[in-house]
C-alpha positions in Angstrom: -92.4 -59.6 74.5 -95.2 -58.3 76.2 -97.2 -57.6 79.4 -101.1 -57.9 80.2 -102.4 -54.4 79.2 -99.5 -53.9 76.4 -98.5 -56.1 73.5 -95.6 -55.5 71.3 -95.0 -57.1 68.0 -92.9 -60.3 68.1 -89.7 -60.2 66.0 -90.8 -59.5 62.5 -89.1 -58.5 59.2 -89.9 -55.8 56.7 -93.4 -55.6 55.3 -93.9 -56.4 51.6 -96.8 -57.4 49.2 -100.6 -56.7 49.5 -103.6 -56.5 51.8 -106.9 -54.6 51.5 -109.7 -54.4 54.0 -112.6 -51.9 54.3 -112.1 -49.7 57.4 -115.4 -49.3 59.3 -115.9 -47.6 62.7 -117.1 -49.4 65.8 -120.3 -48.2 67.4 -120.3 -47.3 71.1 -123.4 -48.1 73.1 -124.4 -45.3 75.5 -124.9 -46.3 79.1 -127.6 -44.9 81.4 -126.5 -42.6 84.3 -128.1 -44.7 87.0 -127.5 -47.9 89.1 -125.7 -50.2 86.8 -125.1 -53.8 88.0 -121.9 -55.1 86.5 -120.5 -51.7 85.6 -117.2 -52.8 87.0 -115.3 -56.1 86.3 -113.4 -58.5 88.6 -109.8 -57.2 88.5 -108.0 -60.5 89.1 -108.5 -64.3 89.0 -108.3 -66.3 92.3 -110.2 -67.3 95.4 -111.9 -65.0 97.8 -110.2 -65.2 101.2 -111.6 -62.0 102.8 -114.2 -59.4 102.5 -115.5 -56.1 104.0 -115.0 -56.4 107.7 -114.5 -60.2 107.4 -111.8 -62.8 106.9 -112.9 -66.1 105.6 -110.9 -68.0 108.3 -112.9 -66.2 111.1 -110.1 -64.1 112.4 -110.9 -60.5 113.4 -111.2 -58.2 110.4 -112.9 -55.1 111.9 -110.3 -53.0 110.2 -110.6 -54.7 106.8 -112.2 -52.5 104.1 -112.0 -54.5 100.9 -112.1 -57.8 99.1 -109.1 -60.2 99.2 -108.6 -62.4 96.1 -105.7 -64.9 96.5 -103.8 -66.7 93.8 -100.3 -68.2 94.4 -99.4 -67.9 90.7 -99.3 -64.1 91.0 -101.4 -63.2 88.0 -101.9 -59.8 86.5 -104.4 -57.2 87.8 -106.7 -55.2 85.6 -108.6 -51.9 86.0 -112.1 -52.6 87.2 -113.4 -49.6 85.3 -111.9 -46.8 83.1 -110.4 -43.9 84.9 -107.2 -42.0 85.8 -104.4 -43.3 88.0 -104.1 -40.9 90.9 -101.6 -42.9 93.0 -99.1 -45.7 92.3 -96.8 -46.0 95.3 -95.9 -47.9 98.5 -98.7 -47.0 100.9 -98.1 -48.3 104.4 -99.7 -51.6 105.1 -101.1 -51.7 101.6 -97.6 -52.2 100.2 -97.4 -51.4 96.5 -100.8 -50.0 95.7 -102.6 -48.2 92.9 -105.7 -46.0 93.2 -107.8 -45.2 90.1 -110.3 -42.3 90.0 -113.5 -43.0 88.1 -116.5 -40.9 87.3 -119.3 -39.9 89.8 -117.2 -40.0 92.9 -116.0 -43.6 92.5 -112.4 -44.8 93.0 -110.8 -48.2 93.3 -107.8 -49.4 95.2 -105.5 -52.3 94.3 -103.1 -53.3 97.0 -100.2 -55.7 97.9 -99.0 -55.6 94.2 -95.6 -57.0 93.3 -95.2 -54.6 90.3 -96.9 -51.6 88.7 -97.8 -51.5 85.0 -99.0 -47.9 85.0 -97.9 -44.7 86.6 -99.6 -41.6 88.1 -101.6 -39.7 85.5 -102.2 -42.6 83.2 -105.7 -42.9 81.6 -106.6 -46.5 81.8 -109.3 -48.5 80.1 -111.5 -51.1 81.7 -109.6 -54.4 81.7 -106.2 -52.8 81.1 -103.4 -54.4 83.0 -102.3 -52.1 85.8 -100.1 -54.3 87.9 -99.2 -57.8 89.1 -100.6 -59.5 92.2 -98.1 -59.8 95.0 -97.6 -59.9 98.8 -96.1 -56.5 99.6 -97.0 -54.5 102.8 -98.9 -56.2 105.6 -99.7 -59.5 103.8 -99.4 -63.2 104.6 -99.5 -64.5 101.0 -99.9 -63.6 97.4 -103.3 -61.8 96.9 -105.0 -58.7 95.7 -106.7 -56.4 98.2 -109.4 -54.6 96.2 -111.6 -51.8 97.3 -114.4 -49.8 95.7 -114.9 -46.4 97.2 -117.6 -43.7 96.8 -116.4 -40.3 97.9 -113.5 -42.0 99.6 -115.8 -44.3 101.6 -115.1 -48.1 101.2 -118.2 -50.1 100.1 -119.4 -53.5 101.2 -119.2 -55.8 98.2 -119.4 -59.1 100.1 -122.6 -60.1 98.3 -120.7 -60.2 95.0 -117.6 -61.9 96.5 -118.7 -64.7 98.8 -116.0 -66.4 100.9 -114.3 -69.2 99.1 -115.7 -68.3 95.7 -113.6 -68.6 92.6 -113.3 -65.3 90.7 -112.3 -64.8 87.0 -110.7 -61.6 85.8 -113.0 -59.6 83.5 -116.2 -61.0 84.8 -118.8 -58.3 85.6 -119.2 -57.7 89.3 -122.7 -58.5 90.4 -123.2 -55.4 92.5 -125.3 -52.3 91.9 -123.1 -49.3 91.3 -125.5 -46.4 92.0 -124.9 -43.4 89.8 -121.9 -44.8 88.1 -121.7 -43.8 84.5 -118.2 -44.8 83.3 -117.0 -43.5 80.0 -117.5 -45.9 77.1 -114.5 -48.1 77.0 -113.2 -51.2 75.3 -111.1 -53.6 77.2 -109.3 -55.3 74.3 -107.7 -54.4 71.0 -106.6 -56.4 68.0 -104.0 -55.0 65.6 -103.0 -56.4 62.2 -100.4 -55.2 59.7 -101.3 -56.4 56.2 -98.7 -57.6 53.7 -99.0 -54.1 52.1 -97.9 -52.4 55.3 -101.4 -51.0 56.2 -102.2 -51.1 59.9 -105.8 -51.9 61.0 -107.0 -52.0 64.6 -110.3 -53.1 66.1 -111.5 -52.8 69.7 -114.2 -54.3 71.9 -115.0 -57.6 70.3 -113.3 -59.9 67.8 -116.3 -59.3 65.6 -116.0 -55.5 65.7 -115.1 -53.5 62.6 -111.6 -52.7 61.6 -110.4 -49.1 61.6 -107.5 -48.2 59.3 -104.7 -46.5 61.2 -101.7 -45.9 59.0 -99.8 -47.1 55.9 -96.2 -48.0 55.6 -96.0 -49.6 59.0 -93.2 -52.0 59.9 -93.9 -52.7 63.6 -96.7 -52.1 66.1 -97.1 -52.1 69.8 -100.3 -51.8 72.0 -100.6 -50.8 75.6 -103.9 -49.6 77.2 -105.2 -46.7 75.1 -101.9 -46.2 73.3 -100.9 -47.5 69.9 -97.2 -47.2 68.8 -95.7 -47.9 65.4 -92.5 -47.8 63.5 -92.8 -46.9 59.9 -90.8 -48.3 57.0 -88.9 -45.0 56.8 -87.9 -45.1 60.5 -90.3 -42.8 62.2 -91.9 -43.7 65.5 -95.5 -42.6 66.1 -97.7 -43.0 69.1 -101.4 -42.2 69.5 -103.3 -42.0 72.8 -107.1 -42.3 73.2 -109.6 -43.8 70.8 -108.8 -45.2 67.4 -109.5 -41.9 65.7 -107.0 -39.9 67.8 -104.1 -38.1 66.1 -100.6 -39.5 65.8 -97.7 -37.9 67.7 -94.3 -38.2 66.0 -92.2 -39.2 69.0 -89.0 -39.8 67.1 -88.5 -38.6 63.6 -85.9 -40.8 62.1 -83.6 -43.8 62.4 -86.0 -46.0 64.5 -86.3 -49.8 64.0 -88.2 -51.0 67.1 -90.8 -49.8 69.6 -92.4 -51.1 72.8 -95.1 -49.7 75.1 -96.0 -50.5 78.6 -98.1 -48.4 81.0 -96.9 -44.9 80.7 -93.5 -45.9 79.2 -92.5 -45.7 75.5 -89.3 -47.4 74.4 -87.6 -47.1 71.0 -84.5 -48.7 69.6 -82.6 -46.7 66.9 -80.7 -48.1 63.9 -77.6 -47.3 66.0 -78.9 -49.8 68.6 -79.4 -47.1 71.3 -82.4 -47.7 73.5 -84.4 -44.6 74.5 -87.2 -44.6 77.0 -89.7 -41.9 78.1 -92.3 -42.2 80.8 -95.3 -40.0 81.4 -96.9 -37.9 78.6 -96.0 -38.4 75.0 -94.2 -35.1 75.0 -91.9 -36.1 77.9 -88.2 -36.1 77.3 -86.2 -39.2 76.3 -83.7 -41.0 78.5 -80.8 -43.0 77.0 -81.1 -46.4 78.8 -78.8 -48.7 76.9 -76.5 -49.0 74.0 -75.8 -52.0 71.7 -79.5 -53.0 72.1 -80.9 -55.8 69.9 -84.2 -56.2 71.6 -86.3 -54.6 74.4 -89.2 -55.9 76.5 -90.9 -53.9 79.3 -93.4 -54.9 82.0 -94.4 -52.7 84.9 -91.3 -51.3 86.6 -89.0 -53.7 84.7 -87.1 -53.2 81.4 -85.3 -56.1 79.8 -82.8 -55.9 76.9 -81.0 -58.4 74.7 -77.7 -56.9 73.7 -76.2 -57.3 70.2 -73.6 -59.6 71.7 -76.3 -61.9 73.1 -76.2 -60.9 76.7 -79.5 -60.2 78.5 -80.0 -57.8 81.4 -83.0 -56.5 83.3 -83.5 -53.5 85.6 -86.4 -53.0 88.0 -87.4 -49.5 89.2 -86.7 -46.1 87.7 -85.0 -45.6 84.4 -81.7 -45.1 86.1 -81.9 -48.3 88.1 -78.9 -50.7 87.8 -78.9 -53.6 85.3 -78.8 -57.1 86.6 -77.3 -59.7 84.2 -79.6 -62.6 83.3 -77.2 -64.6 81.2 -77.4 -64.8 77.4 -79.9 -65.9 74.8 -81.6 -65.2 71.5 -85.0 -64.0 72.7 -86.4 -62.3 75.9 -89.8 -61.6 77.3 -91.0 -59.9 80.5 -94.4 -60.1 82.2 -95.0 -59.1 85.8 -92.5 -61.0 88.0 -91.6 -63.4 85.2 -88.7 -63.4 82.8 -88.5 -65.7 79.8 -85.4 -66.3 77.8 -84.4 -68.6 74.9 -81.0 -69.7 75.9 -78.2 -70.3 73.3 -78.9 -74.1 73.6 -82.4 -73.6 72.3 -84.1 -74.3 75.7 -86.6 -71.8 77.0 -86.1 -71.0 80.6 -88.4 -68.9 82.8 -87.9 -67.4 86.3 -90.5 -65.7 88.5 -89.9 -63.6 91.6 -87.0 -61.3 92.0 -84.2 -60.8 89.5 -82.0 -63.4 91.2 -84.6 -66.2 91.3 -83.5 -69.5 89.7 -84.4 -70.5 86.2 -86.8 -73.2 85.3 -86.4 -75.0 82.0 -89.8 -75.4 80.4 -89.3 -76.6 76.8 -87.2 -76.2 73.6 -88.1 -73.4 71.1 -87.0 -70.4 69.2 -89.4 -67.7 70.4 -90.9 -67.1 73.8 -93.6 -64.7 75.0 -95.1 -64.2 78.5 -98.3 -62.6 79.4 -99.8 -62.8 82.9 -100.1 -66.5 83.8 -99.5 -67.7 80.2 -96.3 -68.8 78.5 -96.2 -69.2 74.7 -93.3 -70.9 72.8 -92.9 -71.2 69.1 -90.7 -74.0 67.8 -90.4 -75.4 64.3 -93.5 -73.5 63.4 -95.7 -75.0 66.1 -97.1 -72.8 68.8 -97.6 -74.3 72.3 -99.0 -72.4 75.3 -99.4 -73.1 79.0 -101.5 -71.3 81.6 -100.8 -71.2 85.3 -97.7 -72.3 87.1 -94.5 -73.1 85.3 -95.1 -76.8 85.8 -98.5 -76.6 84.1 -99.0 -78.8 81.0 -98.7 -77.5 77.4 -101.4 -77.3 74.9 -100.6 -77.4 71.2 -102.3 -74.5 69.4 -101.5 -74.6 65.7 -98.7 -75.5 63.2 -97.3 -73.4 60.4 -97.1 -70.4 62.6 -94.7 -67.6 61.7 -95.6 -65.0 64.5 -97.8 -64.9 67.6 -99.0 -62.6 70.4 -100.6 -63.2 73.8 -102.9 -60.7 75.5 -104.9 -61.6 78.6 -107.3 -64.4 77.6 -106.7 -63.7 73.9 -104.1 -65.0 71.5 -103.3 -64.0 67.9 -101.1 -65.7 65.3 -100.1 -65.6 61.7 -100.3 -68.8 59.7 -100.4 -69.2 55.9 -100.3 -65.4 55.6 -103.6 -65.1 57.5 -104.3 -63.5 60.9 -106.1 -65.7 63.4 -107.3 -65.0 67.0 -109.0 -66.7 69.8 -110.5 -65.5 73.1 -111.1 -67.6 76.2 -109.4 -70.7 77.5 -106.6 -72.5 75.7 -109.1 -74.9 74.0 -111.2 -72.2 72.4 -111.5 -72.2 68.6 -109.4 -70.1 66.3 -111.1 -67.5 64.1 -109.6 -65.9 61.0 -109.7 -62.2 61.4 -107.9 -61.0 58.3 -106.3 -62.4 55.1 -103.0 -61.3 53.6 -101.5 -60.5 56.9 -97.9 -60.3 58.2 -98.2 -59.4 61.9 -100.9 -59.5 64.6 -100.9 -58.1 68.1 -103.6 -58.6 70.8 -103.9 -56.7 74.0 -106.2 -55.9 76.9 
């Protein structure tokens, strides 16, 4: 269960049988160090309600130094460009805010968030989930306050964000970014484990070449520029950076599950103990729970399903208290949403604080949340909705054994083949690898 910017593998069994693919590198196109229209992308979907020194309703905005993008569904927020998180904290009237430092004196601010998906020091890629839209601080409704700064001076981007315009996350911003030369970055990754246990990952486009990562892999998780795996002999490895970075052995034995989100790494041992670390890969582990059957992380939240079926979620630091969420057979977190398959087989979702009421959405056996999307697998058929919890369902495909959601992408396994799609819910499916057991997609 996964968040935008991290995807963990849905519940899967051991890997057997065979898959062979040629592993080819992906080319990176160099960018000129000059004015580059579209060098940054729109960080969130919604409607523009304010701009630099202007509010769209005409009220005084002489103090207002950014773009307001409103969306009552509280979607996820992405990094506009690659960089390093230098602040992730409550910042006065900005509420929960994140500041990312980019190259050439540029930085961006994302304010009024309801939750963080990354922490200070994290290296983020363009399009990676960094938080969830909210209404913290001085705010009158759910929206993102977005600023682009050059040498700490806020810039006027009103020409690219007209009042009342609809904005889509990931769209290039139609503004000249003088001197900005961001590092080459891919905003999305696809990971597939073949039936022989070989892990391949591609980044950039669905048509990009696969890069072989490791053999003997049982489970995989993606988050930003991190890839985490559990091997069939119980090791947990994580790599950070490009696809050719070296692996770090973060736990050397007895591991059966792994999850990544932002700067957090979670592993579950064969003894059902949940360990979490946050920060660098060499940070120390904290024992967070015992009797753990399943873990799902999103932003500042950690959710667990215990071996007895009970489900609890904590919000905040690793030592924050658990809040019971009932019981169930599957759990998924994304932003302010929690999804659970209850013992009666009904999928229920809540959004807001941990005490919000549940909404029954449909019957099914597996649930996954990502941003504004909800996916449910029942009797081999995958259905997905996008938007509010009352939005309609779209039937995706039958014969599905495993699936993954990531931003505007979906992946699934059917007939031992990996398929993926990108775009709206009605986009066509493309086979990306034969002889496959597991697929994970992520921004």
